[in-house]
N, C-alpha and C positions, 0 to 999 in steps of 0.2 A: 426150655432153657432155664438152667438153674441160676441162682443169684451169683454164685462163684463164676460161672461162665460169662454172665452179663458183665460183671466187674472186670474180668480179664479183657473182654472185648472193648469196653468203654472207659477203661481206666486211663487217666492222664499218665503220660510217660515223660520222664526226665532222664536225659542222657548227659553225663558229664565226662568230657575227655580231658586228658592231660592232668589228672589228679595225682598228686604225690602219693606213693604207696603207703607211707605212714599215716597220712591224713585219711585215706580210704579205710585203712585198718582201724583207726581210732573211731571213725564214723560207724563202721559196722559193729564194733564192740559196744559203742554207746547205744546203738539201735537194738542190739541183742539184750543188753543188760537192763535197759529202762523202757523200751518201747516194743518189746516182743518182735523184733526184727522188722518193724514197720518203718521203712525209710521215710515215708511221707510225714509221719508224726515226728520222727526224729528231726527232719529238716524244719518242720514247723516250730518245734521247741527251740532249735538253735536260732532261728530267725527272731523269735520272741526275745530270746536272751540277748541277741545282738542289738535289738531295739532298746531294751532296758539299759544295756551298757552304754549305748550311744547317748541316751538321755542323761545318764549319770555323768558321763564324761563331759558333756557340754555344761552341766551344772558345776562340776568341779573346776573346769576351765574358767567359767565366769567368776566363781568365788576366788580363784587364784588371781585373776586380773583385777578384781576389786581390792584384794588385799595388797597387791602391788601398787595400785593407785593410792590407796590409803597410806602406805608406807612412804610414798613419794610426797604426798601432801603433808604428812607429819614431819618429814625431813625439811620441806620447804618452810613449814610453820616454825620449826625450831630455828631455822636460819633467820627468819623474819622477826622472831621474838626479840623484844627490846630488853637488853640486859641492863640491870640497874647496878650501880656501884654506890655503896655507902661509904662516906668518910668516917673517920673516928668520931667526929662530933655528931654523926647521925644524919648529915645532909645527904640527900639522894642525888647522885649525878647520873644522867641518862646518856649513854653512849650514842653519838650521832644526832642528838637533839639538844636544843638549848632548854633551860629551865621552863620557859613560858610555852613550850610546845612548838616553836617556830624553828625552821632550819636556817 
């Protein structure tokens, strides 16, 4: 028995039904151009790419959420910021507070 016969006999098989025609054509084209028509390696490469993209997507989502939280905190901080008003004589009046710091 040759190696080729052995591989044919013991090779894992993957059967995919209901695959859109354009997707199948794109997969075959990718396999032909980059992986010498080896569907196994093509699938492996696509799975690795999906994993990388998934990790990047979660990192970007986390950064987006953090930036949203930071923007909300900055907005809240700006609202809570005590505004000072100076009179012509230079006396500082604080809105919402008395001069000695008591309400």
